[in-house]
C-alpha positions as CSV (number, residue, x, y, z in Angstrom):
1,M,-9.5,-14.1,7.1
2,E,-10.3,-10.5,7.7
3,T,-12.0,-8.7,4.8
4,I,-10.7,-5.6,3.0
5,L,-13.6,-3.7,4.4
6,A,-12.8,-4.7,8.0
7,R,-9.2,-3.8,7.6
8,E,-10.2,-0.4,6.1
9,E,-12.5,0.3,9.1
10,D,-9.7,-0.5,11.5
11,I,-7.4,2.0,9.8
12,I,-10.1,4.7,9.8
13,E,-10.6,4.2,13.5
14,E,-6.9,4.3,14.2
15,F,-6.4,7.5,12.4
16,S,-9.4,9.1,14.1
17,F,-7.4,8.9,17.4
18,F,-5.0,11.6,16.2
19,D,-6.1,15.2,16.3
20,D,-3.4,16.8,14.0
21,W,-1.5,15.7,10.9
22,M,1.9,15.8,12.6
23,D,0.7,12.9,14.8
24,K,-0.8,11.1,11.8
25,Y,2.5,11.4,10.0
26,T,4.4,10.1,13.0
27,Y,2.0,7.1,13.0
28,L,2.5,6.6,9.3
29,I,6.3,6.5,9.8
30,S,5.9,3.9,12.6
31,L,3.9,1.7,10.2
32,G,6.8,2.0,7.7
33,K,9.2,0.9,10.4
34,D,7.1,-2.2,11.1
35,L,7.0,-3.2,7.4
36,A,8.8,-6.5,6.9
37,K,12.2,-6.1,5.2
38,M,12.1,-6.8,1.5
39,I,14.7,-9.3,0.3
40,P,17.5,-7.4,-1.7
41,E,17.0,-9.7,-4.7
42,S,13.5,-8.2,-5.1
43,K,14.7,-4.6,-5.4
44,T,15.0,-4.8,-9.2
45,P,14.1,-2.2,-11.8
46,E,11.1,-4.3,-12.8
47,N,9.7,-4.1,-9.2
48,Q,10.4,-0.3,-8.9
49,I,7.2,1.8,-9.1
50,K,7.4,4.5,-11.7
51,G,5.9,7.9,-10.8
52,C,7.2,8.1,-7.3
53,Q,9.6,10.8,-6.2
54,S,11.4,8.4,-3.9
55,Q,12.4,4.9,-4.8
56,V,9.7,2.3,-4.1
57,W,9.7,-1.4,-4.8
58,L,6.7,-3.7,-4.9
59,N,6.7,-7.4,-5.5
60,A,3.9,-9.9,-5.3
61,K,3.4,-13.6,-5.3
62,I,0.2,-15.7,-5.4
63,N,-0.3,-18.6,-3.0
64,E,-3.6,-20.5,-2.9
65,N,-5.5,-17.7,-4.6
66,S,-4.3,-15.0,-2.3
67,I,-1.7,-12.3,-3.1
68,F,1.2,-11.7,-0.8
69,F,3.2,-8.5,-1.3
70,E,6.6,-7.3,-0.2
71,A,7.6,-3.7,-0.5
72,D,10.3,-1.1,0.5
73,S,11.1,2.5,0.0
74,D,14.1,4.7,0.6
75,A,11.9,7.4,2.1
76,I,10.3,7.0,5.6
77,I,6.9,8.6,4.8
78,T,6.7,6.6,1.5
79,R,7.6,3.4,3.3
80,G,4.8,4.2,5.7
81,M,2.3,4.8,2.9
82,I,3.1,1.5,1.1
83,A,2.9,-0.3,4.5
84,L,-0.6,1.2,5.0
85,L,-1.8,0.2,1.5
86,L,-0.5,-3.3,1.9
87,R,-2.1,-3.7,5.3
88,V,-5.5,-3.6,3.6
89,V,-4.7,-5.9,0.6
90,Q,-2.2,-8.4,2.0
91,G,-3.4,-12.0,1.5
92,Q,-6.6,-11.0,-0.3
93,K,-7.9,-12.5,-3.5
94,P,-6.8,-11.1,-6.9
95,E,-10.3,-10.2,-8.0
96,E,-10.9,-8.2,-4.8
97,I,-7.6,-6.3,-5.2
98,A,-8.1,-5.6,-8.9
99,V,-11.2,-3.6,-8.2
100,Y,-10.4,-2.2,-4.8
101,E,-10.7,1.6,-4.7
102,F,-8.7,2.4,-1.5
103,K,-11.5,4.8,-0.3
104,F,-10.1,4.9,3.2
105,L,-7.3,7.2,1.9
106,Q,-9.8,10.0,1.5
107,E,-11.6,9.1,4.7
108,I,-8.5,9.5,6.8
109,G,-7.5,12.7,4.9
110,L,-4.2,11.4,3.6
111,T,-4.7,12.4,0.0
112,A,-5.5,16.0,1.1
113,H,-2.3,16.3,3.2
114,L,0.3,15.2,0.8
115,S,2.4,17.3,-1.5
116,P,1.5,16.9,-5.2
117,S,4.5,14.7,-5.9
118,R,3.8,12.5,-2.9
119,A,0.1,12.3,-4.0
120,N,1.2,11.2,-7.5
121,G,3.5,8.6,-5.9
122,L,0.6,7.3,-3.8
123,L,-1.6,6.9,-6.9
124,S,1.2,5.1,-8.6
125,M,1.4,2.6,-5.7
126,V,-2.3,2.1,-5.7
127,K,-2.3,1.5,-9.5
128,Q,0.6,-1.0,-9.2
129,I,-1.2,-3.0,-6.4
130,R,-4.4,-3.2,-8.5
131,L,-2.4,-4.2,-11.6
132,Y,-1.0,-7.2,-9.6
133,G,-4.6,-8.2,-8.8
134,V,-5.6,-7.9,-12.5
135,A,-2.5,-9.9,-13.6
136,F,-2.9,-12.7,-11.2
137,Q,-6.6,-12.9,-12.0
138,A,-5.8,-13.2,-15.7
139,K,-3.2,-16.0,-15.1
140,R,-5.9,-18.2,-13.7
141,K,-8.2,-18.0,-16.7
């Protein structure tokens, strides 16, 4: 399986192909369009991420010590952001996800090009992903 670091490097390289932020946003939107559809039953208040301006749902299951996420959003940019985050952590181990810092977000410049409310939403998504790592790690002990 590809490591978090390898996936992170792939994303940094992909974003380096684009010269301006409008192209990067277009690419982000395309990532959101490619995100697998979340089953409607998972779009519950418990799975809704608090702190996001738009509606975002995130659910996770563990299978053989790897976490698998499903997510959705009603906003196209936000859907792209959650797709980008999940691309790095999908199928990874709980202990890796729990401590993962998502440094690539600064590296590609995403955090600097978001409105304050979108940046808060992004932080909320990162926090929720890491919390799933912590929770699934704790269940095994």
